[in-house]
KEGUDREN-783182 format. One record per residue (C-alpha): z, y, x; residue number from 1. Coordinates in steps of 0.2 Angstrom, whole numbers, plus 5000, padded with zeros to 4 digits. Layout:
N
SITE     Z     Y     X    i
SITE     Z     Y     X  NUM
...
***
This chain:
479
SITE     Z     Y     X    i
SITE  5000  5000  5000    1
SITE  5006  5011  5013    2
SITE  4989  5011  5023    3
SITE  4979  5014  5008    4
SITE  4990  5029  5004    5
SITE  4986  5036  5023    6
SITE  4968  5032  5021    7
SITE  4968  5040  5002    8
SITE  4978  5055  5009    9
SITE  4966  5058  5023   10
SITE  4952  5057  5010   11
SITE  4961  5068  4996   12
SITE  4969  5080  5007   13
SITE  4959  5083  5023   14
SITE  4940  5080  5020   15
SITE  4940  5093  5004   16
SITE  4951  5105  5014   17
SITE  4935  5104  5028   18
SITE  4926  5118  5018   19
SITE  4943  5127  5017   20
SITE  4945  5126  5035   21
SITE  4927  5132  5037   22
SITE  4931  5145  5026   23
SITE  4946  5150  5039   24
SITE  4931  5151  5052   25
SITE  4921  5162  5041   26
SITE  4935  5174  5037   27
SITE  4932  5184  5053   28
SITE  4912  5186  5049   29
SITE  4917  5192  5031   30
SITE  4934  5202  5032   31
SITE  4925  5216  5042   32
SITE  4916  5220  5026   33
SITE  4929  5217  5011   34
SITE  4942  5229  5007   35
SITE  4959  5228  4999   36
SITE  4951  5235  4983   37
SITE  4940  5219  4984   38
SITE  4953  5207  4984   39
SITE  4963  5216  4972   40
SITE  4949  5215  4959   41
SITE  4947  5196  4964   42
SITE  4967  5195  4962   43
SITE  4968  5205  4946   44
SITE  4953  5193  4937   45
SITE  4960  5177  4944   46
SITE  4976  5183  4937   47
SITE  4971  5183  4918   48
SITE  4959  5169  4920   49
SITE  4974  5161  4926   50
SITE  4984  5164  4912   51
SITE  4971  5159  4897   52
SITE  4963  5144  4907   53
SITE  4980  5134  4906   54
SITE  4973  5134  4887   55
SITE  4957  5124  4892   56
SITE  4963  5107  4894   57
SITE  4979  5108  4882   58
SITE  4986  5096  4895   59
SITE  4977  5080  4893   60
SITE  4975  5076  4910   61
SITE  4993  5067  4905   62
SITE  4986  5057  4892   63
SITE  4971  5051  4899   64
SITE  4980  5046  4915   65
SITE  4994  5037  4902   66
SITE  4978  5029  4893   67
SITE  4971  5022  4908   68
SITE  4990  5012  4911   69
SITE  4994  5008  4892   70
SITE  4977  5004  4885   71
SITE  4969  4995  4901   72
SITE  4955  4988  4891   73
SITE  4952  5000  4878   74
SITE  4955  5018  4889   75
SITE  4937  5021  4889   76
SITE  4934  5022  4871   77
SITE  4951  5033  4870   78
SITE  4944  5045  4884   79
SITE  4928  5047  4873   80
SITE  4937  5052  4858   81
SITE  4946  5066  4868   82
SITE  4930  5070  4879   83
SITE  4923  5074  4860   84
SITE  4939  5083  4855   85
SITE  4939  5094  4873   86
SITE  4921  5100  4871   87
SITE  4923  5106  4854   88
SITE  4940  5116  4859   89
SITE  4931  5123  4874   90
SITE  4917  5133  4862   91
SITE  4933  5141  4855   92
SITE  4941  5143  4871   93
SITE  4927  5150  4880   94
SITE  4923  5163  4868   95
SITE  4943  5169  4869   96
SITE  4943  5169  4886   97
SITE  4928  5182  4888   98
SITE  4937  5193  4877   99
SITE  4950  5194  4889  100
SITE  4940  5196  4904  101
SITE  4930  5211  4895  102
SITE  4947  5220  4890  103
SITE  4956  5215  4907  104
SITE  4943  5218  4920  105
SITE  4948  5233  4934  106
SITE  4937  5248  4930  107
SITE  4930  5246  4949  108
SITE  4921  5230  4941  109
SITE  4914  5235  4925  110
SITE  4896  5237  4930  111
SITE  4897  5218  4932  112
SITE  4908  5213  4915  113
SITE  4895  5204  4907  114
SITE  4889  5196  4923  115
SITE  4906  5192  4927  116
SITE  4910  5186  4909  117
SITE  4895  5173  4909  118
SITE  4900  5167  4929  119
SITE  4919  5162  4923  120
SITE  4915  5156  4908  121
SITE  4898  5142  4907  122
SITE  4904  5132  4920  123
SITE  4920  5129  4911  124
SITE  4910  5124  4894  125
SITE  4899  5114  4901  126
SITE  4908  5103  4913  127
SITE  4928  5107  4912  128
SITE  4931  5090  4902  129
SITE  4918  5079  4911  130
SITE  4927  5085  4929  131
SITE  4945  5082  4923  132
SITE  4939  5063  4917  133
SITE  4928  5060  4933  134
SITE  4943  5064  4945  135
SITE  4954  5055  4933  136
SITE  4945  5040  4934  137
SITE  4942  5040  4953  138
SITE  4961  5044  4957  139
SITE  4967  5031  4945  140
SITE  4955  5018  4953  141
SITE  4960  5022  4970  142
SITE  4941  5028  4976  143
SITE  4945  5044  4983  144
SITE  4928  5045  4994  145
SITE  4917  5052  4978  146
SITE  4929  5066  4975  147
SITE  4931  5072  4992  148
SITE  4912  5070  4997  149
SITE  4909  5080  4982  150
SITE  4921  5093  4984  151
SITE  4916  5095  5004  152
SITE  4898  5096  4999  153
SITE  4902  5108  4986  154
SITE  4916  5117  4997  155
SITE  4905  5120  5011  156
SITE  4891  5126  5000  157
SITE  4903  5139  4992  158
SITE  4907  5145  5012  159
SITE  4889  5147  5015  160
SITE  4886  5156  5001  161
SITE  4901  5166  5003  162
SITE  4896  5172  5020  163
SITE  4878  5176  5013  164
SITE  4883  5186  4998  165
SITE  4897  5196  5007  166
SITE  4891  5198  5026  167
SITE  4873  5200  5023  168
SITE  4867  5205  5006  169
SITE  4885  5215  5006  170
SITE  4890  5210  4988  171
SITE  4909  5212  4991  172
SITE  4921  5205  4978  173
SITE  4904  5201  4968  174
SITE  4900  5188  4983  175
SITE  4914  5178  4979  176
SITE  4910  5177  4959  177
SITE  4890  5171  4963  178
SITE  4896  5158  4975  179
SITE  4910  5152  4964  180
SITE  4898  5151  4949  181
SITE  4883  5143  4960  182
SITE  4896  5130  4967  183
SITE  4903  5126  4950  184
SITE  4888  5123  4942  185
SITE  4882  5111  4956  186
SITE  4900  5102  4957  187
SITE  4899  5100  4937  188
SITE  4883  5091  4939  189
SITE  4888  5079  4952  190
SITE  4903  5073  4941  191
SITE  4893  5074  4927  192
SITE  4883  5060  4930  193
SITE  4895  5046  4933  194
SITE  4903  5052  4917  195
SITE  4888  5050  4906  196
SITE  4876  5037  4914  197
SITE  4887  5025  4926  198
SITE  4901  5023  4916  199
SITE  4895  5027  4899  200
SITE  4910  5038  4894  201
SITE  4899  5048  4880  202
SITE  4909  5061  4868  203
SITE  4914  5056  4850  204
SITE  4913  5071  4841  205
SITE  4918  5061  4826  206
SITE  4935  5058  4834  207
SITE  4948  5047  4825  208
SITE  4961  5063  4820  209
SITE  4977  5053  4820  210
SITE  4973  5047  4840  211
SITE  4971  5066  4843  212
SITE  4986  5072  4833  213
SITE  4997  5057  4843  214
SITE  4987  5063  4860  215
SITE  4992  5082  4857  216
SITE  5011  5077  4853  217
SITE  5012  5071  4871  218
SITE  5000  5084  4879  219
SITE  5005  5101  4871  220
SITE  5024  5101  4879  221
SITE  5013  5100  4894  222
SITE  5003  5119  4890  223
SITE  5020  5128  4893  224
SITE  5024  5117  4907  225
SITE  5006  5122  4915  226
SITE  5010  5139  4908  227
SITE  5026  5142  4919  228
SITE  5017  5137  4934  229
SITE  5004  5151  4930  230
SITE  5018  5163  4928  231
SITE  5026  5158  4946  232
SITE  5008  5156  4954  233
SITE  4999  5171  4947  234
SITE  5008  5183  4935  235
SITE  5014  5194  4947  236
SITE  4995  5202  4951  237
SITE  4997  5204  4932  238
SITE  5010  5213  4931  239
SITE  5008  5223  4947  240
SITE  4991  5230  4937  241
SITE  5002  5234  4922  242
SITE  5014  5242  4932  243
SITE  5002  5253  4941  244
SITE  5002  5247  4958  245
SITE  4988  5251  4968  246
SITE  4971  5239  4968  247
SITE  4973  5240  4987  248
SITE  4992  5233  4988  249
SITE  4988  5221  4975  250
SITE  4972  5215  4987  251
SITE  4985  5213  5002  252
SITE  4999  5204  4990  253
SITE  4983  5192  4986  254
SITE  4977  5191  5003  255
SITE  4993  5184  5008  256
SITE  4993  5173  4993  257
SITE  4977  5164  4996  258
SITE  4986  5157  5012  259
SITE  4998  5151  5002  260
SITE  4988  5144  4988  261
SITE  4979  5134  5003  262
SITE  4997  5124  5006  263
SITE  4997  5122  4987  264
SITE  4980  5115  4987  265
SITE  4985  5101  5001  266
SITE  5000  5096  4994  267
SITE  4991  5095  4977  268
SITE  4977  5084  4987  269
SITE  4990  5073  4994  270
SITE  4997  5071  4975  271
SITE  4982  5065  4971  272
SITE  4982  5051  4985  273
SITE  5001  5049  4982  274
SITE  5003  5051  4963  275
SITE  4994  5033  4956  276
SITE  5006  5024  4969  277
SITE  5020  5033  4963  278
SITE  5018  5027  4945  279
SITE  5015  5007  4954  280
SITE  5030  5011  4962  281
SITE  5040  5015  4945  282
SITE  5032  5003  4933  283
SITE  5038  4989  4946  284
SITE  5054  4996  4948  285
SITE  5052  4998  4967  286
SITE  5063  5014  4969  287
SITE  5068  5012  4989  288
SITE  5049  5015  4989  289
SITE  5047  5027  4979  290
SITE  5061  5038  4989  291
SITE  5055  5035  5006  292
SITE  5037  5039  4999  293
SITE  5043  5057  4991  294
SITE  5055  5058  5009  295
SITE  5041  5056  5020  296
SITE  5030  5069  5010  297
SITE  5043  5080  5009  298
SITE  5045  5080  5028  299
SITE  5027  5083  5032  300
SITE  5025  5099  5019  301
SITE  5040  5107  5026  302
SITE  5033  5104  5043  303
SITE  5017  5111  5039  304
SITE  5025  5127  5029  305
SITE  5038  5133  5043  306
SITE  5024  5131  5058  307
SITE  5013  5141  5049  308
SITE  5026  5154  5044  309
SITE  5033  5154  5062  310
SITE  5018  5158  5070  311
SITE  5009  5170  5059  312
SITE  5006  5183  5071  313
SITE  4998  5173  5083  314
SITE  4984  5164  5071  315
SITE  4981  5176  5057  316
SITE  4972  5189  5069  317
SITE  4959  5176  5072  318
SITE  4955  5174  5053  319
SITE  4958  5191  5047  320
SITE  4946  5205  5058  321
SITE  4951  5219  5047  322
SITE  4970  5228  5053  323
SITE  4968  5236  5033  324
SITE  4972  5216  5030  325
SITE  4984  5213  5043  326
SITE  5000  5222  5039  327
SITE  5008  5205  5028  328
SITE  5016  5193  5042  329
SITE  5035  5193  5033  330
SITE  5027  5194  5017  331
SITE  5016  5180  5020  332
SITE  5031  5171  5029  333
SITE  5040  5170  5012  334
SITE  5024  5164  5000  335
SITE  5021  5148  5013  336
SITE  5038  5143  5014  337
SITE  5038  5145  4996  338
SITE  5026  5130  4992  339
SITE  5037  5119  5005  340
SITE  5046  5112  4987  341
SITE  5032  5103  4981  342
SITE  5036  5087  4986  343
SITE  5053  5085  4979  344
SITE  5047  5095  4964  345
SITE  5035  5079  4962  346
SITE  5046  5066  4965  347
SITE  5056  5074  4949  348
SITE  5041  5075  4938  349
SITE  5032  5060  4940  350
SITE  5048  5050  4934  351
SITE  5046  5062  4918  352
SITE  5027  5059  4915  353
SITE  5027  5040  4917  354
SITE  5041  5040  4902  355
SITE  5033  5053  4893  356
SITE  5046  5064  4891  357
SITE  5039  5080  4893  358
SITE  5045  5088  4878  359
SITE  5056  5095  4887  360
SITE  5045  5101  4905  361
SITE  5044  5120  4896  362
SITE  5065  5120  4901  363
SITE  5060  5121  4919  364
SITE  5045  5127  4924  365
SITE  5042  5139  4909  366
SITE  5060  5148  4913  367
SITE  5056  5147  4929  368
SITE  5038  5157  4925  369
SITE  5048  5170  4914  370
SITE  5060  5171  4926  371
SITE  5049  5177  4939  372
SITE  5040  5188  4926  373
SITE  5057  5198  4922  374
SITE  5062  5199  4939  375
SITE  5043  5205  4945  376
SITE  5048  5220  4931  377
SITE  5064  5224  4938  378
SITE  5061  5224  4956  379
SITE  5043  5227  4960  380
SITE  5045  5246  4955  381
SITE  5061  5246  4969  382
SITE  5055  5236  4982  383
SITE  5035  5237  4980  384
SITE  5025  5219  4982  385
SITE  5039  5211  4994  386
SITE  5050  5209  4981  387
SITE  5036  5199  4970  388
SITE  5035  5185  4985  389
SITE  5054  5184  4985  390
SITE  5055  5181  4966  391
SITE  5042  5167  4969  392
SITE  5052  5159  4982  393
SITE  5068  5160  4971  394
SITE  5058  5155  4954  395
SITE  5048  5140  4964  396
SITE  5064  5134  4970  397
SITE  5072  5133  4954  398
SITE  5055  5125  4946  399
SITE  5058  5111  4959  400
SITE  5076  5108  4958  401
SITE  5080  5110  4942  402
SITE  5076  5096  4934  403
SITE  5086  5084  4943  404
SITE  5101  5089  4933  405
SITE  5091  5086  4915  406
SITE  5096  5071  4906  407
SITE  5078  5066  4904  408
SITE  5077  5065  4921  409
SITE  5096  5056  4925  410
SITE  5091  5043  4912  411
SITE  5077  5032  4919  412
SITE  5077  5039  4938  413
SITE  5085  5028  4951  414
SITE  5080  5035  4965  415
SITE  5090  5046  4977  416
SITE  5079  5061  4981  417
SITE  5093  5071  4989  418
SITE  5087  5088  4979  419
SITE  5103  5099  4987  420
SITE  5100  5097  5007  421
SITE  5081  5098  5004  422
SITE  5085  5115  4996  423
SITE  5098  5122  5009  424
SITE  5086  5117  5025  425
SITE  5069  5126  5016  426
SITE  5082  5142  5014  427
SITE  5088  5140  5031  428
SITE  5073  5137  5040  429
SITE  5064  5152  5031  430
SITE  5078  5163  5036  431
SITE  5075  5156  5054  432
SITE  5055  5160  5051  433
SITE  5057  5178  5046  434
SITE  5070  5182  5061  435
SITE  5059  5175  5073  436
SITE  5042  5178  5067  437
SITE  5040  5193  5080  438
SITE  5049  5184  5096  439
SITE  5040  5180  5110  440
SITE  5031  5164  5113  441
SITE  5046  5153  5123  442
SITE  5059  5157  5109  443
SITE  5046  5152  5096  444
SITE  5042  5136  5107  445
SITE  5059  5131  5107  446
SITE  5063  5135  5089  447
SITE  5050  5122  5085  448
SITE  5055  5111  5097  449
SITE  5073  5110  5088  450
SITE  5064  5109  5070  451
SITE  5053  5096  5076  452
SITE  5068  5087  5083  453
SITE  5079  5090  5066  454
SITE  5065  5082  5057  455
SITE  5064  5067  5066  456
SITE  5081  5063  5066  457
SITE  5084  5067  5048  458
SITE  5069  5053  5045  459
SITE  5075  5041  5055  460
SITE  5094  5042  5049  461
SITE  5084  5042  5031  462
SITE  5076  5027  5037  463
SITE  5091  5018  5045  464
SITE  5101  5022  5028  465
SITE  5088  5015  5016  466
SITE  5087  4998  5028  467
SITE  5107  4997  5026  468
SITE  5108  4999  5010  469
SITE  5094  4985  5006  470
SITE  5103  4973  5017  471
SITE  5119  4975  5008  472
SITE  5110  4976  4991  473
SITE  5102  4957  4995  474
SITE  5121  4951  5002  475
SITE  5128  4956  4987  476
SITE  5113  4946  4976  477
SITE  5115  4931  4988  478
SITE  5134  4931  4984  479
***
């Protein structure tokens, strides 16, 4: 199993990110032709689209995943029913999304309003549901290569198009709009083909209403859960726009957040590879292996986040060749470390998803999201955009760890994931990263060595404890 996890993690986590790595190397070529205003327009646009995009699939990704495991001989028929329903709902959805874009687009982008609306809605209408079904099918069948290869191909195409539109045609923020539209259409067609012609998952528009109603009872509670994730990840830019923060400042914050989003993407990609294995471990009651998998996942992500945060002044100037956009060291350190909580959050929620106890998820993510918005409304006018980064860290920490205290988790979970030690560990090393981010190279090298030593010692200690517990359990069963 672990060999397969490593293989799929590399395919899910590394190959699709090669285009992101390529985009890093393109940044020095494009940032001279971009301004804070360009990043600000894209940041505000993404925030408002994200606020509504949560409602596109209505949480059906959970339903189709569960159908695969609960109805192994009939899941394709089940998927066809949901496919038809989602296609009809998409027509209503994009009409509403178009209105939202029309009325919230920053004034600087008004000349291209209709082009932006079309570019942002058409791919969702045509390929939103099929992309979800294709990704779910490949992931649950442990077939990572088709996802990775298509994502890699579309990703590199997007990087090349962004460079051409921004650096050569000097289109600014519209360069991103056009490149995203073209790659979304291309990627959607690549995934549509196997759904319709290879697996014969043809949408049934005359779907069983009883089935859809039952599915919605499970999926709809996931919507406020997902909306809470939006409120945590994107709403800050919408709040800034409402508070009349300058588009320039929003742009600086958006640039910093882009790097945090890369960390989140990598963690999510790893989760796509690990997720099916976690479900199998829960199903078979192999909780010790579940613990070890989450512990290793969390160790890896914390290592990546702290290393990037500590060495920001060394790597950021190579990627951003624009002095206007470089004043984000401390902001970026806080945002990057905010996403180091992702694995422990997944470890808690995977149990909830498997046992379909989604009705209480809103009490975690939605409350965390609302808290983030309220804190932003209070503190951004006082402390500026740095307050948004701190608020995000606090809210993401709550979202990651609050679930461990709820009965919906305690009643089914049998794994020890040590949430409180991880929380204190991340908070401490966020402080270390902020304190030493501007230090000399020798000091940073010593700090990095100390950090690695702690992680290795902790992992070895955890493995030894697990082995001892397993031995004691076997001895007791034998007695």
